[in-house]
C-alpha positions in Angstrom: 41.6 7.1 41.3 42.0 4.1 38.9 39.8 1.8 41.1 37.1 4.4 41.4 37.0 5.0 37.6 36.9 1.3 36.9 34.1 0.8 39.3 32.2 3.6 37.6 32.7 2.2 34.1 31.5 -1.2 35.2 28.4 0.1 36.8 27.6 1.9 33.6 26.9 -1.0 31.6 24.6 -4.2 32.0 27.3 -6.4 30.4 31.1 -6.3 31.3 31.9 -7.4 27.7 30.7 -3.9 26.4 33.2 -2.1 28.6 36.0 -4.6 29.2 38.4 -2.7 26.8 37.8 0.4 28.6 38.4 -1.2 32.0 41.5 -2.6 30.6 43.0 0.6 29.3 42.1 2.3 32.8 43.9 -0.6 34.6 47.0 -0.5 32.7 47.4 3.3 33.6 47.8 2.0 37.4 49.2 -1.6 36.8 51.6 -2.1 34.0 50.3 -4.8 31.6 50.3 -5.9 27.9 47.5 -8.5 28.2 44.6 -9.0 30.6 42.0 -12.0 30.7 39.1 -13.4 32.5 38.5 -17.3 32.6 35.5 -19.0 34.4 35.0 -22.5 35.5 32.5 -24.7 33.7 29.3 -25.8 35.6 30.9 -29.3 36.5 34.5 -27.4 37.3 36.4 -29.8 35.1 37.2 -27.2 32.6 37.3 -23.6 32.0 36.3 -20.9 29.3 38.0 -17.8 28.3 35.4 -15.1 28.8 37.4 -11.9 28.0 40.8 -11.0 26.4 42.4 -7.6 26.1 45.8 -6.8 24.6 47.8 -7.1 21.4 49.6 -10.4 22.8 47.2 -13.2 23.2 49.3 -16.4 23.4 47.3 -19.3 22.1 43.9 -18.3 23.4 40.8 -16.6 22.1 37.5 -15.6 23.6 35.3 -18.8 23.8 38.1 -21.2 24.0 37.6 -24.3 26.5 40.5 -25.8 28.2 41.0 -28.5 30.8 41.3 -27.2 34.5 44.0 -29.6 35.4 47.6 -28.2 35.7 46.5 -24.5 35.0 46.8 -21.2 36.8 42.9 -21.4 37.4 43.3 -24.8 39.2 46.1 -23.3 41.5 44.1 -20.4 42.3 40.9 -22.5 43.0 42.9 -24.6 45.4 44.6 -21.8 47.3 42.0 -19.1 47.1 44.8 -16.5 46.7 46.5 -14.6 43.8 49.3 -16.2 41.9 52.1 -13.9 41.1 54.6 -15.1 38.5 58.1 -13.6 38.1 61.7 -14.6 37.5 62.0 -16.1 40.8 59.3 -18.8 40.2 58.6 -19.0 36.6 60.8 -22.0 35.8 59.4 -24.0 38.8 55.9 -23.1 37.7 56.5 -24.1 34.2 56.9 -27.8 35.6 53.5 -27.4 37.2 51.5 -25.5 34.7 52.6 -26.5 31.1 50.1 -24.0 29.6 52.6 -21.3 30.7 54.9 -22.4 28.0 52.7 -20.3 25.5 53.0 -17.2 27.7 56.8 -17.6 27.9 57.0 -18.1 24.1 55.2 -14.7 23.8 57.5 -13.1 26.6 55.0 -12.7 29.1 57.1 -13.6 32.0 55.2 -11.5 34.7 51.7 -12.2 35.8 49.3 -11.8 38.4 46.2 -14.1 38.5 43.6 -13.2 41.2 40.6 -15.3 42.0 37.0 -14.3 41.2 34.9 -15.2 44.1 31.2 -15.3 44.8 29.4 -16.6 47.8 32.8 -17.7 49.2 33.6 -19.8 46.1 36.3 -19.3 43.4 34.6 -19.4 40.1 37.2 -17.8 37.9 40.2 -15.8 37.5 41.3 -12.3 36.6 44.6 -12.0 35.2 47.2 -9.5 33.8 50.5 -10.3 32.0 53.4 -8.1 31.2 56.5 -8.5 29.0 58.5 -6.5 31.6 60.4 -8.8 34.0 59.9 -8.7 37.6 57.4 -5.7 37.3 54.8 -6.6 39.8 55.0 -5.5 43.5 52.9 -6.3 46.4 51.0 -3.1 45.8 50.1 -4.3 42.2 48.9 -7.7 43.6 46.6 -5.9 46.2 45.2 -3.6 43.3 44.4 -6.6 41.1 42.8 -8.4 43.8 40.6 -5.5 44.8 39.6 -5.0 41.1 38.8 -8.8 40.8 36.5 -8.2 43.9 34.8 -5.3 42.1 34.1 -7.1 38.9 33.2 -10.6 40.3 29.6 -9.7 40.7 29.2 -8.5 37.2 30.9 -11.6 35.8 28.3 -13.6 37.7 25.5 -11.6 36.2 27.1 -12.2 32.8 27.3 -16.1 33.4 23.7 -16.0 34.5 22.6 -13.9 31.4 24.6 -16.2 29.0 22.8 -19.4 30.5 19.4 -17.7 30.5 19.9 -16.9 26.7 21.0 -20.4 26.1 18.0 -21.9 27.8 15.6 -19.4 26.1 17.3 -20.4 22.5 16.9 -24.3 23.5 13.3 -23.7 24.5 12.5 -21.8 21.3 14.0 -24.7 19.1 12.1 -27.3 21.0 8.8 -25.3 20.5 9.7 -25.0 16.9 10.3 -28.8 16.4 6.9 -29.4 18.2 5.2 -27.0 15.6 7.1 -28.8 12.8 6.0 -32.4 13.9 2.3 -31.3 14.2 2.3 -29.7 10.7 2.5 -33.0 8.8 1.8 -36.7 9.2 4.6 -37.6 6.6 7.9 -37.6 8.6 9.8 -38.1 5.5 8.8 -34.6 4.5 10.0 -33.3 7.7 13.4 -35.0 8.1 15.5 -32.2 6.7 14.1 -29.5 8.6 14.0 -31.7 11.9 17.7 -32.5 11.4 18.6 -28.7 11.1 16.6 -27.9 14.2 18.1 -30.8 16.2 21.6 -29.8 15.3 20.9 -26.5 16.8 20.2 -28.3 20.2 22.9 -31.3 19.9 25.2 -31.1 16.8 25.4 -34.4 15.0 26.9 -35.6 11.8 24.0 -37.6 10.7 20.4 -38.7 12.0 19.9 -42.5 11.6 
């Protein structure tokens, strides 16, 4: 029932961001959790960005945060292509391999499932759930999270594409505005302040020289 309801909610919106809270609330009725998140790889796959967060406990991460891929849950899942389950049986060992887990432990989020988001056979991100209850996740829970990750992966890909299209459109708009500005006057000194403002929208800088 939960999976069908989640699929229906996801298909009802053009952007998963608009329904992510609702999806999370439905999910926690079938899989216990205090925090849910989605992270995706950067284009060069050297870092990741937090795309979505849900829950009152968010240890050290906010939507939009960028972090290095090395020694993270995402790196582990990318390498194995399999869900990573954290419980009392392996958390101390994983803390040595994944230092970022220290923040989770400090927030008492000691039980976790992190499932791969896959598109065209490639892991491009992770969908994870965390709980303060110890040893709470079963094999059934892992299977459910993996299936849900499969349901939402396509929507996340669409979101990623839309974000990049919006960024490209914004950049093209700024470039066009710079062109109009440069053709509006032959005295560059009169244009430098506005030119600097527009250029910083494309490439932030402290000072033009």
